[in-house]
N, C-alpha and C positions, 0 to 999 in steps of 0.2 A: 338771083334772090331778090325778094321784095324790099322796098324802101323801108317798110315797117320793121323788118328783121334787122337791118343795119342800124336803125334808130335804137332798137332795144339793145343791140350789141354795144353800141357806143355808150348807152346809158349805164349798162353793167360795168363797162370799163371805167367810166368816171367814178361810179360808186366804189369800185375796187381800189382805185388810186386814192380816193378820199379816205377809205378805211385804212389803207396802208400808211398814209400820212399820220392819221390819228394814232395808230399802233406805234409808229416809230417815234412819236413824241412822248410816248408813255415811259416814264422812268422805270416802271416795273419791268417792262419788256426790255428796255435798254440794259438794265442790271442783269437780267437773265442771259442776254446775249454776251455781255462782258464776262459773266461767270463761266459760260461755256468756252469762250475763247481762252480764258486764263487756265481752265482745267486742261485744255489741250496743250497749251504752251508749257505748263509746269509739270508735264509728265514726260521726262526725257525718254527717248526711245532706247530700249535695252540693246546693247551691242550683241550681235550674234556670237554664239560660242565658237571659239577657235576660228574666227574670221578676222582678217586684217581689213579694217574700215578706214577709208581716206575721204576727207571732206575738204573741198576748196572753200576756205574762209576768206580769201582775198586773192584776186587775180590781176589787180591793176598795178601799174607803175605810177610814180608821181607825175609823169609827163602825159598830158591829155586830160580829158574831162569826161568821166563816166560815172554818174551817180549810182549806177547799178553794180559797181565794183568797189570793194574794199582793197586796201593795199596788201602786199604779200603776206599770205598766211595759209599754211596747209596743216590740217589736223589729222593725226594718225592715231587710231584707237584699236584696242581689242577689248574683250570683256574684262580684262585685268589691267590694261594700260591706257594712258591718254597723254599724248605729247603734242605740242604745237611746234611747228617749224616756222619761225618768224611770227611777228605780231604787229603787222602794219596797221595804220589808221583805219578804223572802221571794222576791224576783225572781231571785236567783242560783240557787236551787233549781229554779225554772221553766226557766231557761236550760239547766240540765243535763238536766232531764227532756225538754226539746224537742230535745236533742242539737244545740244551736246551736254554731257554731264560735267560742267566746269567745276563742280564741287569736288571732283576727284582728279583734277588735272595734276599730273605728275611733274611736269616741267616744260620749259620752253627752250628749244634749241635755236640759236641765232646763227644764220649763215654769215652775217657780217653786221657792222654797227652803223649802217646808214639809217637815217631817221625813219624811212618808210618801211623798215623791218623791225623797229623797236618801239615805235610810238605808243602802242596800245598795251604795253606790259602793265602799267599801273591799273588800267581799267579791268584788264583780265584778272589781275591778282586781287583787286577789290571784290570782284564778283565771286571768285573762288573762296576768299576769306569769309565773305558774308553768308554764302550758301552752305559752307561746310563747318564753320566754327573751328577750323584747324588751328593748331598752335605751331605748325611747321611752316617755315618760310617757303615761298615758291622758288624752286631751283631754276636758275637761268644759265644755261650752258652756252658758251661762246668762245670766240678767239680772244687772244690777248687784247685787253682793253675793256672786256665785259665787266670787270669789277668797277671801273670808273662809271660806266653807264648805270649799273645797279645801285652803286652807292649814291649816285646823283638822284635817282628816282626815290630811293629810301629817304634821302634828306628832304627832297621837295615835298613828299607826301607825309612827312613826319607829323605835322600839326593835324592833318586830316585823320591819321590813325589815332592820335590822342583824343580828338573830338569823338570819334566813333566808339572808342573804348569807354570814355566817360559817359556817353549816352546809353549804350547797350549793356555795359558791365564787362569786367575783365573775364568772367567765366564764359560769357556768351561770345565775346570777340577777343580772344587772347592776342595781346599786342604783337607777339612774334609772328603770328600767322599773317599779319598784314604787310610783312616785309618780304623782300626777295633776297635770295642768296646766290651770289655769282659763283659759277664753276668754270674756271678757265680750262679749256681743253686743247689738245693737239690732234693731228691726224691719227687715225686708228680707231679701235673700238672704244667708244666713250660711254656706252651703257649696255649692260647685258643682264637681264633678269626675267624670270618667268617665261623663258623661251623667246623673248624679243631682244634683238640686238640692233644697236644704232652705231654705225661706223661713219666717222667724219673723214673727208678727203679734201685736198686743196683744189680750188678752182682759180681762174684767172679773171680778176676784177680790178686789175691795176689802175690806179695806185693804191687801192685798198688792199692791204696785205697784213695778216692773212685773211682770206675769205674762204669759207667752207661750203661744200655740198654735203649731203647726208644720204646714206643708204640705210633703210630699215628692213630687217629680215625677221619673219615670223611664220612658223608653220610651213616652211617651204615656199613662201611667197615673199615678194620683195618690191619695195617702192624707193625711188630715188628722187630727191629734191635738189635742184641745182643751186637755188639762190641766184645771185647775179654773176654772170660769167660770159665770156666769149665761148664760142664752140671750141672746146679744148679736149684733146685725147685723154687727159687725166680723168675727166668726168666719165667718158664712155668706157674707159677701163674699169672704173668703179661700178658702172651700170651694166656690165656684161651679164646678159641673160635676165635682166630685171623684168618684172611684170609691167610696172608702170614707171615712167620717167616724167616728172614735171620739170620742164626746162623753160627758162626765161627766153623771150623772143622779141626781136626788134624789126619793125617794118620800115626798112630804110627808104623805099620810094616815098612813103607818106611823110617821113621826116624831112626829106629833101624838099618837098613842096612846102611844108611848114617853115623850113629855113628860108626859102626864097621869099615867101610872103612876108615873113617877119622882117627881112632886110628891106624889102620894098616899102614896108610900112614904117621904116625908121626905127625899128625895135632891135637894135644891134645886140644888146645884151641877151635878149630872148633867143635871137638867132644863134649866138655863140653856144648857149646852153643846149639848144636842140642838137647841134652838130657834135658837141663834146660827148654826149651820151652814146653816140654811135660807136665809140672806140672801146667800150668796155661792157657791151651787151651782145648777145648772140644774134646776128642777122638770120633771117628766115632761111636763106639759101644753105642747103646742106644739112639741116637739122634732121629731116626725115631720113636721109641717106645714112647719117651717122648712127641714128637709132637702129636702123635696119642692120647695119654692119655689126652692131653690138648685140644683136639678137634680142632687142627690146620688144616686148609684146605690144606695148601701146605707149605712144608719146602724147603728152598733154602739154600744150603751150600755155604758159601762165606768165605773170609779171610782164604784161603786154605793154610794149613801148611803140607808139603811144597807146594808152588805154582807149579802146575803140568807143567813140561816142555814137556811132551809128553803124548800119549794115555795110556801108561802103568801105569803111576802114576795117571792120571785122573780116571782110572778104579777103583781104591780103593775108591774114593769118590762117584762115580756113583753107585757102588754096595752097598753102605751103605744106600741108600734111595730107596723107592718104589714109583713109579709113582702115582700121579702127582708130587711128590717131585723130585728135580733135583739138580745138581751141577751148580753153577752160572758160567756164562761167561760174560766178559765185554760187555756192551751195550745191554744186555738183557733188555727187556721192558715189564712191566706188566700193564694192564689196569683193574681197579676195578670199574665198574659203580655203581652209587649210588643205595642203596636199592636193591641190587642184590646179588646173590651167585656166579656169573660168574667171572672167572679170565681169561682175554684175554692175551695171551703171549706164550712164548715157552713151 
């Protein structure tokens, strides 16, 4: 091609870039783009009828550094139900990003009372209250001790509630709707309504006792959430024949390197914490075999210890499972249609 052609092409490119810069500096254009983004964000996706929908709203553990992962949270929905299982730090942002209908959140089931499973309850409840105007407190189900947690949050955010009621008005923001209500549960069926059943069972997260896992059944489909536990027969008995099992997972070889480096760097306290966590989380070895023996259709590793900061660490989790089993990523979404064996998702 001629030199003149390239000069013309470059000239057009410069003009185009200049025009784009002018447009991007236009407040009119900026507001139009913001308008479109907000319309998309504020239109929650309708839940498919008679389908069990599961969204990963947090797949990290406190150990590690992964800005792309919130802490433990699994959302389970139908067109008539919406429950969260744990509410770790950052999970409220994931609920928003997934366009989930927080205004109709029915409750939060806590596997146990570690901070990385409860920290986001106030933010989730504030969003629910503000977007729904409900006068009903958010129900928070959990093991013995849940009342202390909920009472503490209610006390800590008492002034915040008062300010918001005074600002927006009691009719718009009924004060009771900004509070949470603790429901202490024991192993067994803890919720059954509209065809959806939630069953709690004991897991082994010693010395945290009790600690629960949960099984959700709806329309012939089933999802199990482990919370934090070692690989225990109790869980696999509860998960027998389940479609999806979300199980916490610990990459011991990576932690051993982290432990050694911490010791060599004179960080003895960090080294102790790193090794302490290995005795109450499930190592990767044997998880896939346990899932297969229980007839689980698909295993999903979550609450990853450590939270993978890069592909090298993520590889340890990915190699521990066999397709269709996978390592969770935040915002993964699974659809389980009623009376089917199909799982739509990643």
